[in-house]
C-alpha positions, 0 to 999 in steps of 0.5 A: 500500500505504501508503495502504491501511495509513493508511486502515485505521489511521484506520478503526480510530481512528474505530471506537474513538472511536465505541465510547468515545462510545457506551459513555459515553452508555450507562453514564453514565446507568446510574451516575447512576441507581445514585447517585440511585435512593434520592434521593426517600427521602434528600431528604425534608425539613421546610421552614422557608421560610414564616412569617418575620419578617425585619428588615433594618437595622431594617426589619421584614417580617412573615409572609415566605416565603423563596421569593418575598422579595426586597430591595435588595442589602445591604452590609458590616456590615448585619444580617439577623435572621430569627425564626419559630415551630418547627412541632410536627408534624415527626417527625425523631428526629435532625435537623439545620438546613441553613443556606446562609450567604453571607460572613456571621457567623451566630448561631442562637438557640432561645428567646433561647438561643444554640445555634450561632455561626460567623464573628464572631471572624473578622469582627472581625479583618477575615478572610473567612468564606466561603460554604456550608452550616452544619449545626446540631443540631436535637433534637426538644425545639425543637418549638414554640420560637422560631427566630432567626437573626442574620446579620452581613454581611461582604462587599457585595452578597451578599444579595438573597434569603434561601436556603431553611431546611430540617430533614433527618435527620442521616444524610441531610443530607450525602448529599443535598448530594453527590447534588444536586451529583453532576455537579460532584463527578464532573467537578471531581474528574476534572479536579483529579486529571487536572490534578494527575497530568499536571502532575507528569509534565510539570513535569519534562519542560519542563525538557528540552523547551519542547514540553511547555509547552502540556500543562503549561498545559492540566494547570494549567488543569484543576487550577484549574478542577477545584478551583474546581468542587469548592469553588464547589458546596461538595461538600468540605463532607463532609470538615468543611473550614471554609468559609473555607478552602473559599472561599479555595481556590475564589477562588484557584483561579478567579483563577489559571485565566486564567494557564495559558490566556494562556500557552497562547495565546502560540504562536497569537498569535505565529503571527498575525504581527500587531503589534496582537494582540501588543500586545493579548496583552501588555497583557492578560497584564500586566494579569492578573499586576498584578491577580492580585498586587494581589488576593492582596496585599490579601487577605493583609493583609485590606484587601479579600478576594478575594470583594470583587474577584470581579466585576473578576476575572470581567470580566477572565476574559471579556476573556481568553476573548473575545480567545482566541476572536478569536485562534483565529478568525484562526488558523482561516483556516489551515484546520488541523484543530487550529485547528478543534478549538481553536476548538470548545473555546474556543466550548464553554468560553465558553458554559459559563462564561458560563452559570454566570457568568450564573446566579451574577450572577443568583442573587447580585445579583438573587435569581433562581436559575432560571438554575442549573437544571443545576449543574457546566456550566463543569466540563463545558465545561472537560472538553470544552475540555481533551479538544479541546486534548489532541486538538489538541496531539496533531495538532500534535505528531504533525505536528511529529514527522513534520517532525522525522523528515523533517528527521533523515532528510535530515540522516542522508542527507547524512552517511551512505554509502548502500551501507554505512550508515556515516558519509560523508567530510563527517561525518568531516571535521567530526568531525575539525574538532571534535576539533581545536577541542578541542585534544586529542591523545588520539585515533588515526586509522586509514586503510584501503584495500580491495584488489582492488576494481577487479579484482572489479568488472571480472571479477565485476560491480559487484554482487560489488564492492558485497558486498565494499565492504559487508562491509568496512564491516561488519568496520570497524563491528564493530571500531572502531564502539564506540570512535569514528566509522568512515566511507567516504571514497569508493570503496575508501577508509575511515577510523576515528577513535577517542578514544584514543591508548593504544598497547596499545589500538590494538594490540589493535583492530588484531589484532581487525580482522584476526581479524574480516576472517578471520571475514567471509571464512569467512562469505561464500563466495569473498569473499577480502577484503583491507584495507590499514591504517595508523594514527597516534596524535594524541600522536605529534607536536604537529601539526594533525589534518589532518597526523596523517590524512596520516601515517596515510594514507601508512602505509596506502599503505606496508602496501598496497605490502608486501601487494601484494609479499607476494602477488607482484603488481606495482603 
């Protein structure tokens, strides 16, 4: 029966997963079509990519097309001057010139008149200027005039080609950026919001249990990669955030991302049980922490910006991913489902981040952007990776909860009387030892003996005797359970240890005990339950708890004799 229920649950889960996957496959393209249905209209622009005269550190190139023009990587402090005539045949009423600036200060001139500037004050202060789109107001009276763009480079190796220069209608300029980067916008925003929400919830849970550390690591990694994605693809430009702020958030998020990944990996490294992997893990973790600290210090004092150290961070990130892959493959031999999912996730993120890194390096150092046909691949990989990590964590936590439940069940059976479900003698003795160690006398011990159990077993059978024992246990639990510990010591003997030595309270409980016996006898026909009772207060004498227990037991036997005498029976 249990196997059938288990199979049914698995079938329902599988059906739900298939339904969710089909829903995503159907609706995501539909939503994407809604977002891009008017893209052909809003993406119309006037290209200014041809006919440029370009000067690079005094060397002049005439009649250049930006699509095909390449040059050796330039360095910090170099100057690039771009000049061309503005065509007279464009019909945009409210136009904007869109420039993509890479870590450079920029001046834009129309017939030698300065109409736009950005970043020179920050360059002179040796501060980062960032990369991204700049939008310059471009009215129709600029037709037929000379456009000149001065770029002053603030970082090394940021240009091997120049980006396209275009004129857009003002109302469409930002929409085009968002539409072209809708994939990183969606996945990056989801990762950031998801990571922030989960991080906020689990950061407090970690204080109470270390089992939530891995969830916290996943959420922080998601937060970092989501922030990096929306910054790297410059979709935050619509909020009028300065480029240097966007670039700073981009680099900090990217530099922080390996740390939660390494912390998450620690348990897998330990599970390998191999010293070489532990040593490599420590070296990698220490190297990362030192590098991150040094990089932040250098950036803070404007000695070297985070953008200038990016290539070293990329190398460290690649090493982290490769090490993670090796650790997971080694753990994979255990053939656990969560290890397989983790391995799949690591492989996915390695490939996706590798794709984006290759495209970035190709575009920055070789001027070839053909590898970046699809944008936001890293965010997709991270999203898939995080989903698989959560699935892996769910499987692992379920396994641990089952083990914990089994362990608790064994512990409970070791300390619980099977018939009455009260505590047993072992638990009660340990509880009394705990009171003894507290060196307190604020307690009372009750001893009980169920009368006539042997007679009931002999005349009515052990089934009737079991009912009598269980009924006695119910009465004791109802009377004393909220005030301390109730246990069956064995056979017809019970005990209650309550945490008070107040005589009035003890007298009140004793009276309640007798009333509960009467009530139980009325509830069960022919029960005729009778229980002898004796108690001793912890403050009656300065003695060990064992002697207090013996005193209560002696008083219980005295009470039993009196009850038998009153019933006209002989011992």
